[in-house]
C-alpha positions in Angstrom: 102.8 229.4 185.2 106.1 231.0 184.4 106.8 233.6 181.7 109.8 232.7 179.6 109.7 235.4 177.0 107.6 238.3 175.7 107.5 240.0 172.3 105.5 243.2 171.6 104.9 245.1 168.4 103.1 248.4 168.2 101.9 248.1 171.8 101.8 251.3 173.9 105.2 253.0 173.9 106.9 250.0 172.2 107.3 249.9 168.4 109.0 246.6 168.8 110.2 244.7 171.9 111.7 241.3 172.6 112.6 240.4 176.2 113.3 237.2 178.2 112.5 236.6 181.8 114.4 234.9 184.7 113.2 233.7 188.1 114.0 237.2 189.3 113.4 239.9 186.6 113.9 243.5 187.7 112.4 246.3 185.6 114.1 249.7 186.2 114.5 253.1 184.6 113.0 256.6 184.8 109.3 257.3 185.2 107.3 256.9 182.1 110.0 254.9 180.4 107.9 251.9 179.6 108.1 249.6 182.7 104.4 249.7 183.4 103.5 249.2 179.7 105.4 245.9 179.7 103.5 244.8 182.8 100.3 246.0 181.3 100.7 243.6 178.3 100.9 240.7 180.7 98.0 241.9 182.7 95.8 242.4 179.7 96.2 238.8 178.8 95.7 237.5 182.3 92.5 239.4 182.8 91.0 238.0 179.6 89.1 234.7 180.2 89.2 233.6 176.6 92.6 234.6 175.5 94.0 234.0 172.9 90.7 234.6 171.1 89.9 237.8 172.9 92.0 240.6 174.5 90.4 242.8 177.2 92.2 246.2 177.6 90.1 246.9 180.6 89.4 244.6 183.5 90.5 243.4 187.0 94.2 244.1 186.7 94.5 247.1 184.3 92.5 249.7 182.4 94.1 250.9 179.2 91.1 252.4 177.4 90.5 251.9 173.7 92.5 250.4 170.9 93.7 253.9 170.0 95.3 254.3 173.5 96.9 250.8 173.3 98.5 251.0 169.8 101.9 252.6 169.3 101.6 256.2 168.2 97.8 256.0 168.5 97.7 255.0 164.8 94.6 252.7 164.6 95.7 251.4 161.2 98.6 249.6 162.8 98.2 246.0 164.2 99.3 245.1 167.7 101.3 241.9 168.1 101.6 240.0 171.4 103.8 236.9 171.8 104.3 234.9 174.9 106.5 231.9 175.7 105.3 230.2 178.8 107.0 227.5 180.9 104.5 224.8 181.7 104.3 223.4 185.2 105.8 220.0 186.2 107.8 219.5 183.0 111.0 221.4 182.9 111.8 222.9 179.5 108.3 222.4 178.2 107.4 225.7 176.5 104.1 226.9 175.0 104.2 229.7 172.6 101.3 232.1 171.8 101.6 234.6 169.0 98.6 236.8 168.4 97.9 239.8 166.1 95.1 242.3 166.8 93.6 245.1 164.7 91.1 247.9 165.3 87.4 247.1 165.5 85.0 249.6 166.9 87.5 250.9 169.3 88.6 247.5 170.6 91.1 244.9 169.5 89.9 242.0 167.4 92.0 238.9 166.6 93.3 238.7 163.1 95.8 235.9 163.4 96.9 233.3 165.9 99.7 230.8 166.3 99.8 228.4 169.2 102.6 225.8 169.4 104.8 223.6 171.4 107.1 220.6 170.6 104.1 218.4 170.0 101.5 220.5 168.1 101.0 223.7 166.2 97.7 225.5 165.6 97.3 228.5 163.4 94.3 230.6 162.7 94.1 233.5 160.3 91.2 236.0 159.9 90.6 238.5 157.1 87.4 240.0 155.8 86.3 236.8 154.0 88.1 233.7 155.4 89.0 232.1 158.7 91.3 229.1 158.4 92.5 226.8 161.3 95.2 224.3 160.8 96.7 221.8 163.2 100.2 220.3 162.8 100.8 217.0 164.5 104.1 215.2 165.4 106.3 213.9 162.5 105.2 216.8 160.3 101.7 215.4 159.8 99.3 218.2 159.0 95.6 217.8 159.8 93.2 220.6 159.0 90.7 220.9 161.8 88.4 222.4 159.2 88.2 220.4 156.0 87.4 223.5 154.2 87.9 227.2 154.7 84.8 228.9 155.8 83.5 232.3 154.8 83.2 235.2 157.2 81.1 237.8 155.6 81.1 241.0 157.6 78.4 243.7 157.8 78.8 246.9 159.8 81.9 245.5 161.5 79.9 242.5 162.7 79.9 238.9 161.4 76.9 237.8 159.3 75.7 234.2 159.4 78.7 231.8 159.3 78.4 228.4 157.8 80.9 225.8 158.8 81.4 222.4 157.5 84.2 220.9 159.6 85.6 217.9 161.2 87.7 217.5 164.4 90.5 215.0 164.5 89.9 212.4 167.2 92.8 212.1 169.6 91.3 209.7 172.2 88.3 207.5 172.4 85.1 209.1 173.3 86.2 212.6 172.1 84.1 214.7 169.8 84.6 213.3 166.3 82.9 215.9 164.2 81.1 219.2 164.2 79.0 220.7 161.5 76.8 223.7 162.1 75.7 227.2 161.4 76.7 230.1 163.7 75.2 233.5 163.7 78.2 235.4 165.0 81.9 235.2 165.6 81.3 234.8 169.3 79.4 231.6 168.6 82.0 230.4 166.2 84.8 230.9 168.8 82.8 229.4 171.7 81.4 226.4 169.8 84.1 225.6 167.3 87.6 227.0 167.9 87.7 226.5 171.7 86.7 222.9 171.4 89.5 222.6 168.8 91.9 223.8 171.4 90.4 221.4 173.9 91.4 218.7 171.5 94.9 219.9 171.5 94.9 220.0 175.3 93.8 216.4 175.4 97.1 215.2 173.7 99.4 217.4 175.8 101.6 215.5 178.2 100.5 215.3 181.8 97.4 217.3 181.0 99.5 220.4 180.1 98.0 222.6 177.5 97.3 226.1 176.5 95.5 228.8 178.5 93.6 226.7 180.9 91.3 228.7 183.2 92.5 232.0 181.9 96.2 231.2 181.7 96.2 229.4 185.1 95.3 232.8 186.5 95.3 231.4 190.0 99.1 231.0 189.7 99.6 234.7 189.0 99.0 237.8 190.9 100.0 241.5 190.6 100.4 244.0 193.4 100.6 247.6 192.2 102.3 250.6 193.7 99.2 252.2 195.1 98.1 250.1 198.1 95.2 250.6 200.5 95.8 252.3 203.8 95.1 250.2 206.9 92.0 250.8 209.0 91.9 250.7 212.8 89.2 248.1 212.9 87.6 245.7 210.4 84.6 243.5 210.0 85.5 239.9 209.5 84.4 238.3 206.2 83.1 234.7 206.0 86.0 233.7 203.8 89.1 235.4 202.5 89.7 235.9 198.8 91.8 233.3 196.9 94.1 236.2 195.9 94.3 239.7 197.3 93.5 242.6 195.0 96.1 244.6 193.1 95.8 247.4 195.6 96.4 245.0 198.5 92.7 244.8 199.4 91.8 241.6 201.2 95.1 240.9 202.8 93.7 241.5 206.3 91.0 238.9 205.8 93.6 236.4 204.6 95.7 236.9 207.7 92.7 236.4 210.0 91.7 233.3 208.1 95.3 231.9 208.5 95.2 232.7 212.2 92.0 230.6 212.6 92.5 227.8 210.1 96.1 227.6 209.0 98.5 228.6 211.8 101.5 227.2 209.9 100.9 229.8 207.2 100.7 232.6 209.8 103.9 231.4 211.3 105.5 231.6 207.8 104.4 235.2 207.6 105.8 236.1 211.0 109.1 234.4 210.2 109.4 236.3 206.9 108.6 239.6 208.4 111.0 239.0 211.3 113.8 238.2 208.8 113.0 241.3 206.9 113.0 243.2 210.2 109.6 244.8 210.0 107.9 243.0 212.9 108.2 239.8 214.9 104.5 238.8 215.3 101.1 239.7 214.1 97.8 238.8 215.6 94.1 239.9 215.7 92.0 241.1 218.6 88.3 240.6 218.4 86.1 243.6 219.5 82.5 244.0 220.2 80.0 244.2 217.3 81.8 241.7 215.1 84.8 243.9 214.5 88.4 243.2 215.1 91.8 244.9 214.9 95.2 243.8 213.7 98.2 244.3 216.0 101.9 243.7 215.5 105.0 243.6 217.7 107.8 245.5 216.0 110.5 243.9 218.3 110.5 240.8 220.6 110.4 243.0 223.7 107.8 245.6 222.5 104.1 245.6 223.2 101.5 244.9 220.5 100.4 248.0 218.6 97.7 248.6 216.0 98.8 248.2 212.4 97.8 251.8 211.9 100.2 253.0 214.6 103.4 251.4 213.2 105.5 252.6 210.4 103.8 253.2 207.1 106.2 251.0 205.3 105.0 248.0 207.3 101.4 248.1 206.1 102.4 249.0 202.5 104.8 246.0 202.3 102.7 243.4 204.2 100.2 242.8 201.2 103.2 241.8 199.0 104.2 239.0 201.3 100.6 237.9 201.9 100.0 237.7 198.1 103.2 235.7 197.7 102.2 233.2 200.4 98.8 232.7 198.8 100.4 231.5 195.6 101.5 227.9 195.1 104.8 226.7 193.8 105.7 227.4 190.1 103.7 230.6 190.2 104.5 234.2 189.2 104.1 237.4 191.3 104.5 240.8 189.7 105.1 243.7 192.0 105.4 247.5 191.3 107.7 249.4 193.6 107.9 247.2 196.7 110.3 249.7 198.2 107.6 252.4 198.9 108.1 253.8 202.4 110.7 251.2 203.3 113.9 251.9 205.1 117.0 251.2 202.8 118.2 248.1 204.8 114.7 246.6 204.4 114.7 247.3 200.6 118.0 245.5 200.4 116.9 242.6 202.5 113.9 242.1 200.1 116.6 240.9 197.6 117.5 238.1 200.0 113.9 237.2 200.3 113.5 236.9 196.6 116.7 234.8 196.3 115.5 232.4 199.0 112.0 232.1 197.5 113.1 231.1 194.0 115.2 228.3 195.5 112.6 227.1 197.9 109.4 227.4 195.8 110.5 227.7 192.2 108.5 230.8 191.9 109.0 233.7 189.5 109.1 237.4 190.4 108.8 240.4 188.1 109.6 243.5 190.1 109.3 247.1 188.9 111.6 249.1 191.1 113.5 252.4 191.5 115.5 251.0 194.5 119.2 251.0 194.0 119.4 249.2 197.4 117.5 246.3 196.0 119.6 246.3 192.8 122.9 246.4 194.7 121.8 243.6 197.0 121.0 241.4 194.0 124.5 242.3 192.6 126.0 241.3 195.9 124.1 238.0 196.0 125.5 237.2 192.5 129.0 238.0 193.6 128.8 235.8 196.8 127.3 232.9 194.8 123.9 232.9 196.5 122.4 233.7 193.1 123.4 232.3 189.7 123.6 234.4 186.6 120.6 232.5 185.1 118.5 233.5 188.2 118.5 237.2 187.4 117.5 239.4 184.5 117.7 243.2 184.7 115.8 245.2 182.1 116.5 249.0 181.9 114.0 251.2 180.2 114.6 254.5 178.4 112.1 256.7 176.5 113.2 259.4 174.0 109.7 261.0 173.9 108.6 258.9 170.9 109.3 255.3 171.8 110.8 253.2 174.6 114.0 251.1 174.3 114.8 248.3 176.7 118.4 247.3 177.6 119.1 243.8 178.8 121.7 244.5 181.5 124.0 241.8 183.0 125.0 241.8 186.6 128.1 239.7 186.4 129.3 237.4 189.2 132.5 239.5 189.4 130.5 242.6 190.3 130.6 244.2 186.8 127.6 245.7 185.2 127.5 244.9 181.4 125.4 246.1 178.6 124.0 249.1 180.4 123.6 252.5 178.7 125.0 255.7 180.1 121.6 256.5 181.5 121.8 253.6 183.9 125.0 254.9 185.5 123.7 258.4 185.5 120.7 257.3 187.5 122.3 254.8 189.9 126.0 255.6 190.2 126.8 259.2 189.4 126.4 260.6 192.9 128.5 257.9 194.5 131.3 258.5 191.9 131.2 262.3 192.4 131.3 261.9 196.2 134.4 259.7 195.9 136.1 262.0 193.5 135.4 265.1 195.6 136.5 263.4 198.8 139.9 262.6 197.2 140.3 266.2 196.1 
């Protein structure tokens, strides 16, 4: 699951936003400029099992509070628009577009309109106080209404009254549900028993089984590691099985390392090789203790002795969850990271840029990195100049906030070393001291 583009309207600090993503997308700018808000839009979708029919502001990845705290300017009369273009797996260039609009309902967002489309099909749904209409457009401009008639949604006290539907599904393959007629007592039942099966019908005609948000937008192909990560402990109790994905605060990465050591030594060797290339340690291993506990030890150099993870540099145990999370993800997946540079020595921050460059070539993964590290930014610039990265591999988004709303600048790191499209604030932040040093040295 790769994110191709994102559009927001009236979401958090963004009145309107349209951005595109690359295999490596760097989000940079001052604190409280909007970087986290962009990531939060993605996370809200990913933590919602039945998106695009529901949107959960609070869940596994992020807690944004109520609709009032989500909407731009805290004006609940405004509608929030979220639009995603996703690159489907296995078929290059196959994009799926989701355009949703949400309005205030008892403190939470409720869907008011939906557009889902690709090159093959287009599904639209519109909701107002009286009507909900779903249309399906098939190839060659053939329109087929999934519902033969519009159906009434009479609302009482912000909830749906009894809903009567007379509808018919279009049959796309033998044995598929041909028709559906029924009475639903709530919008939840209508979505569960009618609209979701309608989207299943669309999924059945998508090439190679590709479709829309399957299993919560292929959530197993995405993870997010935040900037606040757990501190290591001196000893641990081993769990029966590691999590499929570690938590946003890095929780669970120790269990995964232990499981790799016991059942997948090749994966552990990959971890050791990566950390050696980044120059944080050369080897990691566990030591079992009495009472079912164990400790994790690392060698920081080839000649050094093993030491507890709690006794080595703080940057090691803060960075290690990021690499473990990445190794958990399969190819064609996406990892979002906030401030990977925390507590890292500048050369290591720079070397992380080389790691990202190698990964997008080897695994076709996508990385969305929120960062304040000029060392990482400059290394990416260098890799573009040397040809190790192509222009299409990188997108740099610079965020500014004027106290009312955020603006995002799409900056180009050119292959000749130039920085194009950047506002003055970017150079004030990342280059002014270097320029002043050079000028004063000449004087």
